[in-house]
N, C-alpha and C positions, 0 to 999 in steps of 0.2 A: 358135870364137868363144864367149867366156864371156858368158852372159846372166843378168841380174839382173831378176827381176820383183818390183816393189814393189807389194804388194797393199794397197789402202787401202779397206777395207770395215768400217764400225763394228760390224756384226753378221754376220760371215761365216757363222756356224753357221746362221743363218736364211736365207741366200741359196742358193737352188738353183744358180744359174748360177756365181757367183763361187766358191763352194765346189767345185763340180764342176770348174771350170777349174783350181783349185789342186791338187785331187786328181790330175788328169791330169798337171799339170806335175811333180808329185813323182816320177813314174815316169821322169824324164829327168835323168840325172846332170849334164848340161851346163847345167842351168838352176838357178839359186839363187832360192829363194822367200824373200821378206822381207815379213812382214805387219806393217805399221805399228801398227795398233790393238792387236795382241797384244804387240808389242815395247814400245809406249809407252802403256799404258792411262792413265797420268797425263799423257800428252802432253808429257813432258819429254824432248826429243829429244837423243841423244848425237851431237852434230855430228861429232866426230872419227871415231866408229864409222861413221857414215853416209857420210862422205867416203871413208873407206877402202874401204867396199863399192863405191862408185862407181868409184874408182880401179882396183879389182881386176876390173872387168867392162868388156867392150867394148860391149855392148848393154844398154840399160835400158828396160824396159817398165813403164809405170805402168798398173796394172789397178785399175779403180774403177767403181762405178755412177755414172751422171750425177746430180749433185746441183744442182738449180736452175740448170742449164745450165753447170755448172762442176764442180770437184773437191770431194770431201768435205773438211771443214775441216782435218783433220789433214794431208792432203797439201799444202794451201796453206801451212800452218805449216811443213812439211817444206821446201818450196821456199824460203821466207823465211829459214829457219834454216841450211840446208845449202849452198845455192848462193850462196856469199859472194863479195864483191868480192875480187879477188886470188887467189881459188881457182877459181871457175867463170867469172868475167868480169873485164874490166879489162885494162890493158896487159900485166901480167905473169902473167895467169892462163892456165894450160896444162892443168889437170887434166881438163877436159871436152872439149877440142879433139878432134874426130874421133870422139867417142863416138856411138853411134846411139841415138836416143830414139824411143820409140813409145808408143802408148796402146791399151789394150784396155778397151773401155767397154761397159757394159750399160745398156739403157734400158727403161723400162716401156712407153713409147710405141711404136707400130708404126713400121716403116720408112717407110711412107707419111706418117706425121705429121711426119717430119723432111725435108720438102721445102719449097720456097718457097710451094707451094700447100697445104701441110699445116697442121695445127693449130699446130705449133710455129713455122712461118714460116721456119725455117732448116734447113739441111742439117747433118748431124753434122760434115762437113768445116769448115763455117763456125763451128760451135760450138766445134770444136777448134782454131780458128786461134790462140788464146793459147798452146796447147801447142806449136804449130809455131814461134811467135814466141819462146817460151822456148828451144827447141832452138837456133834460129839465134842468139839473144843469147849463149848460152854456147858458141858455136862447135861445136855438135854437129850431126849429120845427122838429119833427121827422117824417120821411117818412116811409111808409110801405116798408118792405124789398123785395128784389128780391132774389130768391133762386133757386138752381138747386141741386136736390138730385140724389142719385144713379149715381155718376160720373164714376163708373166702366163701365157703359153702354155707350160706345162711338161709336155712328154711325155718319157718316158725316152729314146726314140729321138732326139729333138731335143737333149736334154741331152748324150748321148754324142757325137753328131755335132759338136756345137758345140765340145766339149772337144778332140776330135781335130783339127778345123779350126783351133782356136786354137794348138795346139802347132805344127802345120804352118806356120801363119802366122809365128809367132815364129822358126822355124828357116829360113824361106825369103824372107821379105819383104826387099825392097831399098829403100834410101833414095829419097825423093821427088826426081825430077830437078830439078837446079838448086839443091839444098840444099847 
């Protein structure tokens, strides 16, 4: 299975977690890494190039830090620009049918803060419902997300283990039942 990881972090060099995840991913030949902010510093997205990348891969993982309970702005622009009617959805759209789509997300808040009784009032599953809806809308299968919370707690051991766990997740996760 060919996997594409679309990394959307506006300052990856300053990110302990996302940078570590990317470095671990680079060790695996069956995973293509595509960093949107590095590819498009001017935010002018090459739609044809992006669509070709999607077509060439079976599994697409969107990796990003949680931004105001959503994606970073460039990823939202990417969705609007790349997932077009007639290509990703609509009566004759077939390019994303059966693709597997997942999310790898990092949050500053603790795992406990992403509970109904926590300070954020919503679980990560609830916050990621729009991503699941997106997958369904373009006839893709949604994968359970990978997440790392409390990113302020950076120890070398935790960094290494999280990166290993992330790769293992990407290679073994199965679509959500009923998708």
